[in-house]
N, C-alpha and C positions, 0 to 999 in steps of 0.2 A: 325796608320800603318805607318812603315818607309817605303819614298819612295825609290824606286831604285837608283835614281841618289842622295843618301845620304848611300848608301851601299857599305862598304869595300868588296872586293870578293877575290882578291887575297892575298896566303899568303906571297908574297913576302912582299906587303905592310903591312901586318902584323908585320913581321921582323925587317922592317925598324922604325916602328913606335916604337915599343916595347924597340929597339935599341937607338936609337936616340932621342926620344919623351922626353917631359916633363914627370916626373911619381909623381904621387900624391895617396899617399893608405889612404884606409877607412879602418874599422873594416871587411866591406862584400864583399868590392871590392876595384882595385887597377885601378887607370885612366892613358892611356898615351895619351898624348896630342902633336903633329908633327904640331905645325904651316907653315902657306902658305909660299912655297920658300924655305923651308929647307930639300924637298925631293927632288929628280933626276927626280921626275916625270914633265912632260910636262901640266896637267891636275890640278895643286896647282891652278889656277885661278878661278876654278869651285865652288859648293858648298862644306861646309863641311860634310868630310865624317866619318862613323862612322862603327865602328867592332865590335863584341861581340867574348869573349873567354871563355864559361863556360866547362871545362875539370871534367875528372871524379872522383875528390875529391868531386865536390859539391855534387855528389849522382848518383841514376839511370836515364836511358834514358828521365823515365817521371818527373822526377826532374829538371836535365837540363833544357827538352825541355819547361816547366813550368818557370823557369826562366830565360831561352834567350825570351820567349812572355813577361816575366813581363819586364825586361830589354829596351827590343825593345819599347813598349808601353810608357815607362817615356821617355827614349830617344827620341822616333818623338816627341813629346813634347817641348823637352830641343834645336836641332838641332840646330835652328834660334838662339840662342845662343851662337854659336860656331862662331868665326872668320872664312869669306869667306876663302876657300880654305887648310883651316886646318884639318885636321887627328884624330879620338881617337878612341883607343882601350878601352875597357872597360873588365876589367879582372875579372871572378867572383871568393869569396874563398867559402870555405867552410861553413860557418855560413849563407851565402846567402837566401838558402832555407827557412829558416825559420824567417825572418825578414819580419816585414810588407810594404806592401807598402809605408805608408809614411814615415816610417824609412827611405826604401831604397832611397824614394824621395829627402829627406833632405840630406842624404849622398850623391848621386848623385851630387845633386845643389852642393853641397859644395865643391868636388870633382872638378865640372868641375871652379868653378869661381877660386878655386886655381892654377886649371893646366894653365889656362889662363892668368893670373896674374904673375905664373912664369917663361911663355912662353913673355910676354911682357916683364920683367922685365932681362930674359936672351938674349932680343935683344939689 
């Protein structure tokens, strides 16, 4: 389970991260990472935060909720790999519902690693 301190809740945070963060696309998801210090939020010094965007193009309500649970489980195991204070948004793409969990884990790992590397290079 993803701890409350690691969850993004405000839609304004999602907008800022998607617009100003580093974007990494994969076949089943798009990852947006905003490193600490790049947002106007004073809470940057805290732990890394994670949010999910699972739209209707993914499927019906049952499918979307299943995808959210699967991604939350995978992110809970990986949130410690993110730099402190950074914010991550994972946007699910339509093909994600049929992907096996092992493939999702590999894609998420690759996307996070690439986003962190790009964010460090951008500084």
